[in-house]
C-alpha positions, 0 to 999 in steps of 0.5 A: 910455466907460471903459477897462474897457469898450473899444469894440472887444471882445476885439481891442481889449483885447489891442491895448490890452494890447500898447500898455501898455508899450514892452517888450510893444510891442516883442514884438509889433512883432517877432512881427508883423515876423517873421510878415510876413517869413516870408510874404515869403520864402516868396513870394520863394522861389517866384521861384526864382534866388538865392532858391532857395539854402540860405540863404533856408532859413536865414532861414526855418528859423532867423532868422525863428523865432528873432525870433518867439520873442523877440517872444513872450518880450517880450510877457508879460515887459513885462506882468509887469515892469509889472504893478503899474502895468498898470491905471493905464496902461490907464485913462490910454490914450485909445481909438484905432481899430484900423486892422489892415488899414492896419498889415498893409499898411504892414508888408508893404511895409516887409518887401518893401522890406527883404528885397528890398534888403538881403535880396537882396544878403545871400542872394546874399553868403552863397551865394557862394564868397567867403563860404565861403572867406573870411568865414564859413569863413576856416578853410577857406583851404587848400580855398579856395586849391585850389578856385580852381585846380580845374576846378570853380572855377565851381561854387559851394560850396553846390552840392556841400556843401548838399543840396537840400531841407530835409533836406539844408539842415538836415544842413548847418546842424547840421554848420556849427554844430558847425564854428562852435563848434569854430572859435570855441573853437580846437579844430577838427581840424587838418588838417581832415578830408575830409567823407567821411561827411557829403558830399552824395551824387554823384547829387544833386551830381556827376550833375547835370553828369556822366553816369556811364553815359555810354560815354567809350571810351578816352582817351589820357593823356600825363604828362611827368616829369623827373628829379633829375639834373644835366640835369633830363632828361625822360621821358614816360609815355603811356597809353590810359585805359579810362574806359569806361562803358555801351556802346550794347549795354548792356555796362559796361566800363572804370573807370566800370564800378564806377559802372554803375547795375545793378551794385553795388560795395559795401565796408567800410573799416577806417578813417575815410579809407576808405583801407583796404578789407578787405572788398568785395562785387560784385553783377553785373547778371546777379544773381551775387554775390561777396565778396572779402576780404583774408587773415585777414578772413572773408566772413560776418559782414562787418566792423563799419563803414559799408557803402558803395555805390561812387560818384563820390566814392569815387575822385574824392575831391579833384576841387575841392580837389586838393593837390599833391605836390612832384615832380608840382608841379614837373614841371608847372612844367617842362613848362609852361616856368615852370622852366628845365632848364639850372639844374643839379640844379634839381628835386632842389634845389627838392625839398630846398627844398620839403620843408624845415621852413617856416612861412607867415611865413618860407617865402618868404625861407627857400626863396630863401636855401635855393636861393641858398646851394645854388648858391653851394656849387658855386662859384656860377653865371654871371650869366645863370643866376643871373637865371634862378634869381631867376625860378624862386624865386617859382615854387618858392615859389608851389608851397609856398604853395598846398600847405602850411599847417604851423599847420594840420598840413597838409603834403604828401600830407595829402589823398591823391587816390584817383583814382590808383594809391593809390585803386585799390590799396585793392581792386586789390592782388592780395590780395582773394580770394572763396570761389570762389578769384577775385582781384580783378586787380591788380599782381603784386609783386616780392620787395621788395614793389614792383609790377610791371605785368602784363596785369591792369593793362591792364583799366584802362589800356594803357601805350604808352610808359614812362620813355622820353625821346623816345616814338616813339608821340607822333610817330605821334600828331603830339604830339611837343613 
């Protein structure tokens, strides 16, 4: 029986060709392993749990096809490279039975073992917060630091940044590839832009846990503040926030009216960060529609740019990555007893130290010396206060370290929180008017441009106490400190 007339027909001839040289054999092995690995991953993906995560999709759509294509290239490459000796190699080969079924069983077992051990750990790690914040995306250090302090620190990054389904996965990976190239070339934007244009829609992220139509009524909010005077005197603002929502009778009221499922609030922003809104349109549940614009902007045609329907992300843009302002951070530290108020002018001097120019390398020592020298200029302080200052310095330094990254051009207020007046006044500035002569309610302005409170503000919140050191309303509520 000769090599030109093998006993196994077409399959036998293909088998002998694949065994004719090591390159072709390697290519055939890669193709086989890739095919079986793909089947294995599909089966395990149906099992749910960690296997339903986005990085299983990464293996199925990128890694497995890449390995398979590599094998397809190696098979003809080996035949081409060894073409001069192909006939002799085939003639010299002894006939061996082709145990196809046995080979498939063995290779399948290998794939299940490999994916089930190394693969499980790998998929679990690549879906973890540590992978996103430290390993793969170490550029995201500032965001990782704020995430750890956020109310969403138990929500994995992929839950909000990778939409479910193939389309969301592919979009996230394409965007991630672009970011990876920018990281390797060190030409990524500084500071890193907030992903307002490719963020996963709120209805598949926020609304999986939060119910925007839920009627939340009115919430009491107590906000302690401290002045920059010698005594670091305190005052408290007490507000009733009309969070609202959809009442049992179907009416939608309060702040969450903006995301009522039957009412539509649309806008066109004039900037990439969506902080300037010259044109907006409101569609009420009864079908009434009204367009509001700022002076000089026509209602029709609408300005160029993305027409966006308002959702959770338009106000709660920093819900998992909130950076603080220095004054607000110090107020929280004073409120929680982390900073002593009996150190004269501590808030003012802390603000001066926090807003000085430091680097990540010299900030700790720089802030320490700044504060020590500030108190030394006044003739020094007694030993008890000096000890309090030494305890306060690390708290003040920590505020700077968790909010400022100069090498990333990330300074104070680099990422404004739109769930504050900054966001509200984009539309509620008293300047947006409609053809009917109606104005989006907002604060009245004094001659110097500063806003003053009027009745229209009460549609979102009611101020019960403002700038009072000892509000009687807190005593009435049993909340006096």
